[in-house]
N, C-alpha and C positions, 0 to 999 in steps of 0.2 A: 387443765380447762376449769373454769369457775363458773359457778350457777347462783344466780341471786333468787331468793324467795321474797315474793312481794305480797302485800295484802291487796285484795281486790276491791275492798270497801273500805270507808271510814269506820273506824272501830276502835274500841279500848282494848289494850292487851290484857287478857285475864291471867295468862301463864305462859312462860317460855320453858319448852321441854327439853331443850338441848343447850349444850354449852360448846365453846370453842374446843376442837380436838375429838369431839364425839362422832362416830361413824353413825350414819343413817341410811336408811334403804329408801328408794322411791317409794312415795305414798305414805311415809310416816308423818304423823303429826308433829310439827315442831314448834308451833305456837297456837293458842287458843285465843280467839278474840270474841268480844261481845258487842253487839249491836242492836238496839231495839229490843233488849232482853233475850236476844238469840245468841247462841254460842256457835261460833263458826271455826271449824279447825282450819289451820293453814298446813298444807302438806308439801313435804319435800318433793321437787319434780324429779330429781334423779339420785341414785344412791351415791354416796360419797363421804367424805369427812367435813364437818363444819370448821369453818376457818374464822369466823367472826359472827358476834351476835350484836346487833345494833340498837334492839329495843329492849324494853324492861316491863316488868308489871305495871300496869295502871297508864301507860303511856297511850297517848291518842295517836293513831296512825291514820294516814290519808294516802291510799294507795300505796307507793313505795315509800312514802316520807313520814317520818315521825314529827309530830309537832311539838 
């Protein structure tokens, strides 16, 4: 079963804390976003293994879609 982690707000990616193949626990911070000078962690919703990372630092994300 796969699970997608999405940003809930439009923001810039400050850092990506995971890479493909890495194991994560539910509630681990996987990405740090910044919007309006506020840092917002994006948390894993479930425990598992990261299969793909589709964002990079300094990329603007809008909901689930990178710009």
